[in-house]
C-alpha positions, 0 to 999 in steps of 0.5 A: 172906563178908558183903557191904555196900552204901552206902544213902542216909543223909546224902545226898539219896536223890533224887540217889543210888541204892544202892551196889554190893556190897562185902565185909566188908573194905571200910568204905564212907563216903558223903562225902569228909570221912569219908575218910582225907584225908592231907596230901601229906607224910604217909607213908601218902598214896600207899598211901591214894591207890592204895587209893582209885584201886583202888576208883574203877576198880571203880566205873567198871567196874561202871557200864559193866557195868550200862549194858551189861546194862540198855541191850541195844538200844543201837547195837553201837558203843556196846555194844562201847565199854562192853564194852571199858571193862569190861575196861580198868577191870578191868585198871586195878583190878588194876594199882592193887591189885598196886602197893598190895600190893607197897608194903605196903598191903592191900585194905580198909586205908582207907575208900572211897566209891562215889559214881560208881555211886550217882549213875549209879544215878539216871540212867535213860538211856544218853546221860545216863550217858555224859555224866556218867561218860565226858564228865565224870568221866572227862574230869576223871580224864584231866586228873588222870592226865596231871598225875600221870604227869608227877609220877611221871616227875619223881620216878623212880617208873617203876612208877606212871608205867607204870600212868598211861601205860596208863590215860591211853591207855584213858581217852582211848578211853573218852571218845572213844567216848562223844563219838562216840555222843552227837554222832550221837544229837544230830545225829539228834534234838537234843531228846535234849540235854534228857536230857543237860542234866538228867543233868549238872545232877542229877550236879552237885548230887549231886557237891556233896553228896559233896565238900562241905567241901573235896573239890573244893579241888584247885589243882595241875592244870589241863586236859589240852588235848592229851588232851581234843582226842584224846578227841573234845572240840571246840576250843571245848569244851576252851577252855571247860573250860580257862577254867572250870578256871583260874577254879576254881583261882584261887579255890582259890589265893585261899583258900589265900592267906587261910589257909583251906585246907591243901594 
């Protein structure tokens, strides 16, 4: 079976590494606007979402596995966390795939992106990778999952709610082990904060390229305060995240009111 991988094309190669291998079933795109972004009322909206989540869980699994393989001298506690995360993400992937196929979809049905893997491929230190993947990407995923769980419960979709419940518990653990490790390293050597800041800045610039054209225009959910506190963020960090989230959502609502966006 042939394989493919996304390589820097439309995106700045200084910010993106090569993508993970994907077999011939997958149509890998670089940017959000090239995906199939159905409106909420489209009959295939949920299938595309399940397919997208399946692929994103694969990317997170691959990121954790790569860090586990590349940073063999890291503390046992963080290596154990990475190994456990690999297993958790593999389970999430299979859960989404089973539900996708049970509801009539199939692997490769929709285009996918591998931006998370590609962004972390340009970060050469473990603290930076954990800050971007676990403290940033997964924290936003935690917020989205908490919101989606309530929606699934409200709609009576027990199968999807069950997936979200398990995923929410796992994501809290993934963020918490990264938070604990980063805090220990910062306490031992505050200068490593420069590595973290550089990684976050680099990832933010890369993220803007991937989602230019409307990919960040999400208004429907805010910060999961309880979940973030349980995941090891401080009350100050959660307050800042909540304020920034609400400011962004307010800007999206304003553009919606002007008719510049479509829900």
